[in-house]
Backbone bond lengths (Angstrom), bond angles and torsions (degrees), N, CA, C in turn:
res aa  C-N    CA-C-N  psi(-1)  N-CA   C-N-CA  omega(-1)  CA-C   N-CA-C  phi
1 M - - - 1.468 - - 1.531 108.98 -
2 S 1.330 116.74 127.72 1.454 121.14 -176.45 1.519 111.42 -70.94
3 D 1.348 115.16 159.23 1.467 120.37 178.51 1.522 111.23 -61.84
4 A 1.353 116.65 -39.16 1.464 120.49 -179.04 1.520 110.85 -63.05
5 L 1.338 117.04 -39.73 1.460 120.50 -179.93 1.522 110.81 -68.00
6 I 1.331 116.53 -40.89 1.469 120.17 178.30 1.527 110.44 -62.63
7 Q 1.328 116.49 -44.63 1.455 120.92 179.70 1.540 110.70 -64.02
8 A 1.339 115.93 -39.90 1.463 120.40 179.85 1.526 110.98 -64.91
9 L 1.333 116.91 -42.48 1.462 120.42 178.98 1.525 111.32 -64.86
10 A 1.328 116.29 -38.99 1.465 120.44 177.98 1.526 110.22 -65.13
11 L 1.330 116.76 -41.53 1.465 120.63 178.82 1.521 110.38 -65.81
12 G 1.334 116.65 -41.11 1.455 119.88 178.46 1.519 111.92 -61.77
13 G 1.335 116.55 -40.56 1.455 120.37 177.10 1.516 112.13 -64.25
14 S 1.342 116.21 -42.44 1.465 120.33 177.80 1.526 110.88 -63.90
15 A 1.340 115.35 -42.04 1.464 119.61 179.48 1.520 110.94 -62.30
16 F 1.324 116.69 -37.08 1.467 120.97 179.22 1.528 110.63 -65.30
17 L 1.323 116.94 -48.81 1.463 120.61 -177.17 1.528 111.60 -66.84
18 I 1.330 116.09 -43.94 1.466 119.56 179.25 1.523 110.21 -66.23
19 G 1.330 115.88 -42.54 1.459 120.33 178.66 1.516 112.17 -63.22
20 L 1.327 116.84 -35.12 1.460 121.34 -179.40 1.526 111.09 -65.77
21 T 1.321 116.90 -40.84 1.464 119.72 179.02 1.530 110.33 -64.64
22 G 1.335 116.42 -36.49 1.459 119.40 177.53 1.519 112.08 -70.72
23 A 1.342 116.35 -41.82 1.466 120.90 -178.74 1.522 111.51 -63.71
24 M 1.326 116.77 -34.81 1.457 121.11 -175.91 1.527 112.99 -79.56
25 S 1.320 117.32 -8.45 1.465 120.28 178.99 1.528 109.74 -73.06
26 P 1.343 118.27 135.95 1.469 120.52 177.81 1.526 110.65 -61.43
27 G 1.306 116.25 141.88 1.454 120.49 -179.82 1.510 110.80 -179.70
28 P 1.333 117.26 -175.31 1.468 120.36 -176.35 1.517 113.90 -62.36
29 Y 1.350 117.50 -36.47 1.466 118.19 -177.32 1.533 110.68 -66.06
30 L 1.319 116.97 -41.58 1.459 120.71 178.19 1.528 110.42 -62.96
31 T 1.322 116.05 -43.67 1.462 120.58 -179.18 1.523 111.25 -63.42
32 V 1.337 116.72 -45.27 1.465 120.77 -179.30 1.528 110.54 -67.78
33 T 1.332 117.12 -35.29 1.469 119.75 177.20 1.523 110.71 -60.50
34 I 1.327 116.42 -44.40 1.466 120.70 179.68 1.527 110.66 -64.66
35 T 1.326 116.76 -48.21 1.468 119.84 -177.39 1.525 111.05 -66.70
36 R 1.317 117.61 -37.17 1.466 119.27 179.95 1.528 111.23 -70.23
37 T 1.333 116.45 -33.52 1.463 119.14 177.62 1.521 111.24 -63.25
38 V 1.332 115.89 -42.87 1.464 118.81 -176.98 1.524 112.96 -82.77
39 T 1.326 118.78 -19.15 1.466 119.88 -179.71 1.523 113.08 -101.13
40 K 1.330 117.62 -31.21 1.460 121.10 -177.04 1.523 113.89 -117.97
41 G 1.332 116.68 -15.50 1.454 120.24 179.16 1.520 112.50 106.35
42 P 1.339 117.12 161.59 1.464 121.48 -176.51 1.526 113.98 -64.32
43 R 1.319 118.26 -34.08 1.466 120.11 -179.89 1.522 110.92 -62.60
44 S 1.325 116.55 -43.37 1.461 120.78 179.38 1.522 110.98 -63.02
45 A 1.347 116.18 -42.75 1.463 120.14 178.93 1.519 111.05 -65.04
46 A 1.347 117.16 -38.49 1.463 120.54 179.21 1.526 111.26 -65.98
47 L 1.338 117.62 -35.57 1.468 120.94 179.70 1.528 111.50 -67.55
48 M 1.341 117.19 -21.95 1.456 119.57 174.55 1.524 110.80 -59.46
49 L 1.336 116.05 -34.32 1.462 120.51 179.92 1.520 111.80 -64.74
50 V 1.340 116.87 -28.41 1.467 120.28 177.07 1.522 109.79 -65.22
51 G 1.349 115.75 -46.28 1.464 119.42 177.94 1.516 112.15 -63.49
52 H 1.321 116.06 -39.03 1.461 121.43 177.55 1.530 110.95 -61.74
53 A 1.333 116.53 -45.41 1.464 120.99 -178.86 1.532 111.56 -68.33
54 L 1.334 116.89 -40.04 1.470 119.86 178.46 1.524 111.25 -62.15
55 L 1.330 115.86 -40.92 1.466 119.92 178.61 1.522 110.58 -62.70
56 E 1.328 117.14 -43.29 1.460 120.16 -179.54 1.524 111.52 -70.12
57 G 1.330 117.13 -30.93 1.454 119.62 174.20 1.525 111.57 -65.53
58 L 1.327 116.69 -40.00 1.464 120.84 176.13 1.523 111.43 -64.73
59 L 1.334 115.83 -35.37 1.464 119.69 177.03 1.524 111.03 -61.08
60 L 1.327 116.50 -43.87 1.466 119.99 179.36 1.515 111.12 -60.23
61 V 1.321 116.36 -40.94 1.473 119.92 176.30 1.525 109.99 -64.33
62 G 1.333 115.82 -41.56 1.461 119.90 -179.50 1.510 113.25 -63.95
63 F 1.334 116.84 -30.69 1.464 119.59 178.52 1.525 111.80 -60.44
64 A 1.315 116.58 -29.43 1.464 120.33 178.84 1.530 111.30 -67.56
65 F 1.342 116.49 -17.88 1.467 120.95 -179.08 1.527 111.56 -113.30
66 G 1.341 116.90 18.13 1.459 120.61 174.41 1.509 115.64 84.52
67 L 1.332 117.54 20.37 1.463 120.44 -178.95 1.521 112.20 -60.79
68 Q 1.336 117.06 -29.68 1.469 119.48 -177.31 1.524 112.19 -60.76
69 E 1.329 117.66 -31.73 1.464 120.63 179.08 1.520 110.96 -68.40
70 I 1.337 116.07 -34.07 1.464 120.11 177.92 1.527 109.65 -68.83
71 L 1.328 116.91 -42.33 1.459 120.81 -178.80 1.525 111.65 -64.82
72 R 1.344 116.40 -29.39 1.459 120.22 -179.10 1.524 112.75 -80.17
73 N 1.332 117.17 -10.65 1.455 120.87 -179.27 1.530 110.28 -68.05
74 L 1.338 116.72 130.06 1.459 121.38 -175.12 1.519 111.72 -60.61
75 H 1.338 117.78 -41.27 1.464 121.15 -178.33 1.528 111.16 -66.83
76 V 1.322 116.59 -39.11 1.464 120.51 178.07 1.524 109.85 -65.99
77 A 1.344 115.96 -41.86 1.466 120.32 179.60 1.528 110.77 -61.57
78 R 1.328 116.93 -42.08 1.460 120.03 179.61 1.525 111.32 -67.90
79 M 1.332 116.78 -37.95 1.459 120.22 179.05 1.531 110.28 -63.93
80 L 1.347 116.69 -46.30 1.460 120.58 179.05 1.526 110.83 -62.54
81 S 1.337 116.68 -37.53 1.454 120.60 179.05 1.526 110.75 -64.82
82 G 1.331 116.63 -42.46 1.464 120.36 -179.56 1.515 112.80 -67.43
83 V 1.332 116.37 -48.29 1.471 120.62 179.30 1.521 110.37 -63.56
84 G 1.329 116.22 -43.23 1.456 119.71 178.59 1.515 112.26 -63.29
85 G 1.329 116.16 -39.72 1.459 120.04 178.74 1.517 112.04 -62.80
86 I 1.318 116.40 -42.39 1.475 120.66 177.76 1.527 110.47 -61.66
87 F 1.324 116.22 -41.91 1.468 120.82 178.76 1.527 110.93 -61.08
88 L 1.327 116.77 -43.46 1.462 120.30 -179.51 1.530 111.80 -68.15
89 V 1.327 116.95 -37.55 1.466 120.48 176.79 1.526 109.83 -62.82
90 W 1.322 116.09 -44.29 1.471 120.45 178.69 1.527 111.19 -61.16
91 M 1.315 116.62 -44.50 1.460 121.01 -179.92 1.529 110.87 -66.52
92 G 1.339 116.75 -45.14 1.451 120.77 -179.82 1.513 112.48 -63.36
93 W 1.331 116.70 -40.74 1.467 120.61 -179.70 1.527 110.85 -64.47
94 G 1.336 116.86 -40.03 1.461 120.22 178.04 1.516 111.82 -63.04
95 L 1.324 117.25 -42.65 1.461 121.18 178.29 1.530 111.61 -66.40
96 L 1.325 116.31 -40.62 1.458 120.19 -178.85 1.526 110.72 -65.48
97 R 1.319 117.48 -42.67 1.467 120.86 177.44 1.521 111.09 -60.89
98 G 1.342 116.07 -42.34 1.455 119.76 179.54 1.514 112.28 -65.20
99 A 1.334 116.30 -38.36 1.464 120.27 179.80 1.529 111.18 -67.53
100 I 1.339 116.61 -40.29 1.464 120.58 -179.29 1.528 111.24 -71.94
101 A 1.336 116.01 -43.15 1.465 120.39 -176.76 1.526 112.58 -76.77
102 G 1.325 117.18 -16.93 1.455 120.00 -179.59 1.513 113.79 84.65
103 T 1.348 117.66 11.19 1.464 120.38 178.70 1.524 111.58 -77.50
104 I 1.333 116.29 -15.09 1.466 120.98 174.00 1.523 107.37 -96.69
105 S 1.311 115.40 117.85 1.462 120.26 -176.00 1.516 110.35 -132.36
106 P 1.317 118.78 143.60 1.461 120.65 179.45 1.520 113.28 -68.64
107 N 1.322 116.83 -13.42 1.455 119.99 -177.63 1.527 113.11 -101.07
108 A 1.349 116.34 -30.85 1.456 118.33 -172.00 1.512 114.30 -97.73
109 T 1.320 118.18 -41.10 1.462 120.31 -167.61 1.515 115.92 -64.47
110 P 1.370 120.90 -46.24 1.443 119.78 -174.63 1.510 114.88 -58.13
111 G 1.360 117.47 -23.29 1.450 118.38 -178.94 1.512 113.57 -81.98
112 Q 1.311 118.80 -10.86 1.443 121.64 -178.07 1.526 110.73 -72.95
113 P 1.360 117.02 135.41 1.464 119.17 179.97 1.518 110.98 -70.33
114 E 1.320 117.05 156.06 1.454 122.06 176.33 1.522 108.17 -136.48
115 P 1.335 118.10 162.59 1.463 120.15 179.92 1.520 111.71 -52.87
116 R 1.337 115.38 147.54 1.462 120.89 -174.68 1.512 112.59 -55.65
117 F 1.324 116.70 -44.14 1.457 120.73 -178.49 1.528 112.20 -103.17
118 G 1.337 116.80 14.62 1.456 120.16 -178.89 1.515 113.98 -57.42
119 P 1.339 118.82 -51.32 1.465 119.53 -179.44 1.526 113.04 -63.44
120 V 1.343 116.87 -37.14 1.463 120.88 -179.86 1.527 110.10 -64.78
121 L 1.329 115.97 -46.67 1.467 120.25 178.95 1.526 110.70 -65.61
122 S 1.328 116.32 -35.71 1.462 119.97 179.10 1.522 110.78 -64.62
123 G 1.329 116.87 -40.56 1.466 120.50 178.83 1.513 111.91 -60.88
124 A 1.347 116.07 -41.86 1.462 120.31 178.51 1.526 110.89 -69.37
125 A 1.338 116.29 -41.32 1.466 120.29 -177.08 1.525 112.03 -66.23
126 V 1.329 116.63 -42.77 1.468 119.73 179.99 1.525 110.68 -65.37
127 S 1.318 116.80 -36.82 1.469 120.09 177.08 1.525 110.55 -62.86
128 L 1.331 115.94 -46.91 1.467 120.08 179.41 1.519 111.89 -65.18
129 A 1.335 116.59 -28.54 1.461 119.99 -177.91 1.520 112.91 -71.95
130 N 1.325 116.38 -13.77 1.464 120.18 -177.44 1.530 110.52 -98.51
131 P 1.345 118.45 108.82 1.473 119.80 -179.09 1.522 112.76 -64.26
132 Y 1.325 118.00 -23.64 1.460 119.98 177.92 1.526 111.30 -69.69
133 W 1.332 115.45 -30.56 1.466 119.91 174.31 1.528 109.76 -64.39
134 T 1.335 116.14 -45.29 1.466 120.82 177.90 1.520 111.13 -61.53
135 L 1.333 116.06 -43.42 1.461 120.50 179.76 1.532 110.81 -62.84
136 W 1.329 117.13 -41.16 1.466 120.85 179.44 1.532 110.46 -59.73
137 W 1.323 115.89 -45.30 1.467 119.16 -178.05 1.525 112.24 -73.02
138 A 1.323 116.96 -27.70 1.468 119.73 179.08 1.523 111.91 -77.78
139 T 1.320 117.48 -12.06 1.471 121.11 -178.22 1.526 110.95 -121.13
140 I 1.332 116.53 -80.82 1.466 120.65 -178.26 1.518 111.43 -63.10
141 G 1.326 116.67 -43.09 1.456 120.56 -179.32 1.510 113.04 -60.49
142 V 1.326 115.92 -42.19 1.471 119.99 178.70 1.522 110.88 -62.21
143 K 1.344 116.84 -42.29 1.466 120.88 -179.80 1.527 111.38 -62.43
144 L 1.327 117.11 -47.09 1.461 120.50 -179.60 1.527 111.55 -66.84
145 A 1.331 116.23 -38.53 1.464 119.78 177.56 1.524 110.69 -64.33
146 A 1.325 117.01 -39.20 1.469 121.05 177.78 1.526 110.71 -64.26
147 D 1.336 116.40 -39.21 1.462 119.87 176.47 1.524 110.73 -62.34
148 G 1.325 115.76 -38.47 1.456 119.94 178.24 1.514 112.19 -66.65
149 L 1.329 116.13 -42.05 1.467 120.53 178.59 1.524 111.28 -63.57
150 A 1.334 116.66 -34.70 1.464 120.50 179.19 1.530 111.02 -64.65
151 I 1.339 116.33 -30.55 1.470 120.32 178.27 1.523 110.51 -80.07
152 G 1.337 115.82 -37.32 1.447 120.82 -177.43 1.519 110.97 124.42
153 P 1.336 117.46 -171.85 1.473 120.84 -179.84 1.521 112.99 -53.30
154 L 1.324 117.05 -36.92 1.458 121.06 178.80 1.529 111.29 -62.76
155 G 1.326 116.41 -37.84 1.464 120.84 178.95 1.511 112.04 -69.03
156 V 1.338 117.15 -40.89 1.473 121.05 178.66 1.525 109.80 -63.71
157 A 1.343 116.05 -43.58 1.461 120.32 179.52 1.526 110.99 -63.36
158 A 1.339 116.97 -41.07 1.462 121.05 -179.56 1.527 110.76 -64.36
159 F 1.334 116.08 -42.34 1.461 119.88 178.42 1.527 110.72 -62.21
160 F 1.316 116.99 -47.53 1.459 121.22 -177.09 1.530 110.98 -64.34
161 I 1.321 116.92 -46.50 1.462 120.77 -178.83 1.530 110.73 -64.78
162 G 1.329 116.64 -43.68 1.458 120.00 179.09 1.513 111.89 -61.02
163 H 1.330 116.16 -43.11 1.462 120.61 -179.27 1.525 111.09 -65.73
164 E 1.331 116.60 -45.03 1.459 119.72 -178.53 1.524 111.62 -68.83
165 L 1.331 117.73 -33.85 1.466 120.51 176.77 1.527 111.17 -61.92
166 A 1.323 116.07 -33.75 1.463 120.15 177.02 1.525 110.04 -63.46
167 D 1.331 117.01 -46.21 1.462 120.95 178.75 1.521 111.33 -62.95
168 V 1.339 116.54 -45.68 1.467 120.61 -178.30 1.529 110.80 -64.15
169 S 1.326 116.60 -41.16 1.466 120.23 -178.94 1.523 111.79 -62.70
170 W 1.328 116.44 -50.10 1.454 119.82 -176.53 1.528 112.15 -70.84
171 Y 1.341 116.40 -51.65 1.454 118.84 -176.28 1.525 112.04 -71.60
172 G 1.336 117.23 -27.47 1.453 119.30 172.48 1.517 110.82 -61.78
173 L 1.328 116.59 -41.10 1.463 121.54 177.37 1.522 110.90 -65.55
174 V 1.345 116.05 -41.76 1.468 120.66 178.71 1.534 110.32 -62.30
175 I 1.335 116.07 -45.94 1.466 120.65 -179.19 1.527 110.99 -62.91
176 L 1.334 116.72 -43.21 1.463 120.75 179.95 1.521 111.32 -63.00
177 A 1.331 116.17 -47.28 1.459 120.14 -178.86 1.527 111.26 -65.10
178 T 1.321 117.19 -41.81 1.462 121.14 -179.79 1.518 111.22 -66.93
179 S 1.330 116.21 -41.27 1.459 120.77 -179.19 1.518 111.56 -63.41
180 R 1.319 116.92 -42.52 1.470 120.38 178.77 1.516 111.76 -69.71
181 G 1.334 116.05 -38.54 1.459 119.48 179.51 1.515 112.51 -69.23
182 R 1.326 116.32 -28.56 1.455 121.37 -178.18 1.529 112.01 -60.77
183 T 1.321 116.56 -37.11 1.464 120.25 -178.03 1.528 112.08 -66.44
184 L 1.326 117.59 -16.35 1.458 121.73 -179.24 1.526 112.25 -94.67
185 L 1.341 116.71 -5.09 1.463 120.38 -174.27 1.526 112.04 -89.84
186 A 1.318 115.47 134.96 1.454 120.76 168.89 1.523 108.31 -81.96
187 D 1.329 116.15 174.54 1.460 120.37 -173.82 1.523 112.63 -61.69
188 R 1.333 117.60 -45.88 1.470 120.35 -175.27 1.536 112.14 -66.09
189 P 1.350 119.52 -50.93 1.476 118.58 177.37 1.529 112.40 -59.51
190 Y 1.329 115.17 -35.65 1.466 120.58 178.18 1.527 110.50 -59.51
191 R 1.338 116.03 -48.52 1.455 120.25 -178.19 1.529 111.38 -67.95
192 I 1.337 117.68 -32.23 1.468 120.98 177.34 1.530 110.26 -64.90
193 I 1.341 116.32 -42.22 1.469 120.49 179.09 1.519 110.42 -63.84
194 I 1.341 116.45 -45.08 1.468 120.26 178.50 1.526 110.30 -62.14
195 G 1.335 116.59 -41.68 1.461 120.30 178.76 1.514 112.33 -62.59
196 A 1.337 116.71 -40.01 1.467 120.76 178.91 1.531 110.51 -64.97
197 C 1.324 116.66 -42.60 1.470 120.43 177.08 1.528 110.93 -62.99
198 A 1.339 115.43 -39.45 1.465 119.76 179.31 1.528 111.12 -63.52
199 L 1.316 116.71 -42.42 1.470 120.45 178.72 1.526 111.09 -63.10
200 F 1.334 116.46 -37.66 1.459 119.84 178.77 1.529 110.47 -66.16
201 L 1.337 116.93 -40.24 1.462 120.12 176.88 1.525 110.75 -64.40
202 L 1.327 116.94 -40.25 1.469 120.16 177.38 1.526 110.67 -62.04
203 Y 1.320 116.30 -41.83 1.470 120.78 178.68 1.519 111.04 -62.55
204 L 1.340 116.74 -47.89 1.462 120.08 179.97 1.519 110.99 -63.29
205 G 1.334 116.20 -43.70 1.461 119.74 -179.49 1.513 112.20 -60.70
206 A 1.348 116.43 -45.86 1.468 120.30 178.82 1.524 110.67 -62.43
207 R 1.329 116.04 -40.88 1.465 119.60 -179.71 1.517 111.27 -64.06
208 F 1.327 117.01 -40.98 1.466 120.84 179.91 1.530 110.85 -66.36
209 V 1.333 116.39 -39.75 1.473 119.83 179.06 1.516 110.11 -65.12
210 L 1.330 117.34 -46.74 1.457 120.83 179.04 1.524 111.55 -61.88
211 S 1.331 115.39 -38.25 1.466 119.55 178.08 1.514 111.19 -63.60
212 S 1.338 117.05 -37.63 1.471 120.40 179.28 1.511 111.40 -67.10
213 L 1.330 116.69 -25.57 1.470 121.65 179.44 1.529 111.01 -90.62
214 D 1.336 116.31 4.23 1.457 122.75 178.18 1.525 111.34 65.76
215 F 1.355 116.17 30.82 1.464 119.81 175.14 1.525 110.90 -83.95
216 L 1.331 116.09 -18.74 1.477 119.48 -179.14 1.509 109.36 -111.12
């Protein structure tokens, strides 16, 4: 086994473990994954991971052109935090209204069609809406990507695959558990769970907006 392959495998393992700790942290992506599983079904929630992975793949390409310096810029970080916060408030408010009005139902909603690329775009949008995701990639992500580049194409591939496997492993488990639990929920508990997730999104969105205005 060549030295480059050994180094790539070690980097992939590190990327998996580090990525797993980040994926398991509570945040907007976890909340949206749960709500999308119970409102649109597990397939829709799983397709969010495709959008998430595509966005991170584009980030790796962007690093070759100095994108990391843009992400580290304070004004850019505040702008992303503000726009992302508004997006989360909009999403949370829509879910909360549906939960209160009863338009979100465990029996009716999953069968409704949605745009072909809706879940994929949603996965990318929710990732961008989280300033902590941007911060992670501007710091830890840049370091791991640089380690991969030092090894070569094999190292970059190992880092990317290891990181994405962490997301798939954790969120796949979340989607499976939520999907199975959903079948046991009556209408009222279902709407309470959706309402709680909506309130959490509203809280995160407001916090991100205030942070962008330098109130925090």
